[in-house]
N, C-alpha and C positions, 0 to 999 in steps of 0.2 A: 338384543343389544343393537342399537342403531349406530351406523358408522358416522363419525364426526368428520366434517370437511377439514381438509388440511389447511392450516394457517400459514401464511407467508410472512417472512420477516420484512420489516420496513424500517428504514433509517432515513431521517431527513439529512440530506447532504448539503454542506455549504456550497455556495456558488463559486465559480472560478474566480470571480472578483474578490470574494471574501478570502479565499485561499491566498491569492496573490498579495492581498493587503497584509497577511500575517507572515509571509515568507521574508526572511532577511534579505535585504538588498545587496549587502556587501559580500555575501557568501554564495558562490556558484552552486547550483543544484546539479548533481551528477546525472540526472535523467531529464534532459530538456527535450521533450517531444514536440515542442511548439504549441502545446496545449496542456491544461491541467488534467492529469489522469483521474479516472474514477477512483482508483485505489488511493491516491493522494487525498482526494475529497473525503473518502470513507475514513481514512485515518485521522483526519482533522475533525470529524464529526463528533468524536468523544474526547473531552478534555483530559481524561485521566489515562485511558487505554491507548489512545493514538500516539502520544509522545513516548510511552513505554515501548510500543511496537516499533516506532521509528528508530528509537535508540537501539533496540535489539537488532533490527535490520541493518543499521549502520555498522554494528559490531561484526555481524556475520559477513557482510559484503565487503567491508573496507579495512578491517583490522588485519594485521599480519596473520597468516595461517598456512596450512599445507597446500591448499588449492589456489590456483591463480584466479584473478578477477574473472577472466573468461570462463574458466571452469565453474566458478560459483554461479555466474549468470546462466550457464547451460543447465546446471542442476536446478536452479530456480525455475527456468522455463519448462523443463521436463516435469518437475513436480506440479507446477500449475496446470499444465496440459493434462496430466494424469488425473487431476482432481476436477477437470472440466471447469477451471476457474475462468470467470468472465472478466476479471480485472487484469 
């Protein structure tokens, strides 16, 4: 049995300009880093999954709950680091 080469996933990401054109102008974005993040571009790459993930993210991070906003951000950062997340 011959070993198959490992395949890498590839997604065509929208440009920063395309992302900016789709973002609402009258609603401030809670994560303004001065640039469009790769994660934001990734979420906008899929018309069906991206909005669902963004909606879920908004509920987890901004809706009332047991943890403070700071604690939620800390959990997200630790979870991302533990998974070696590049985004």
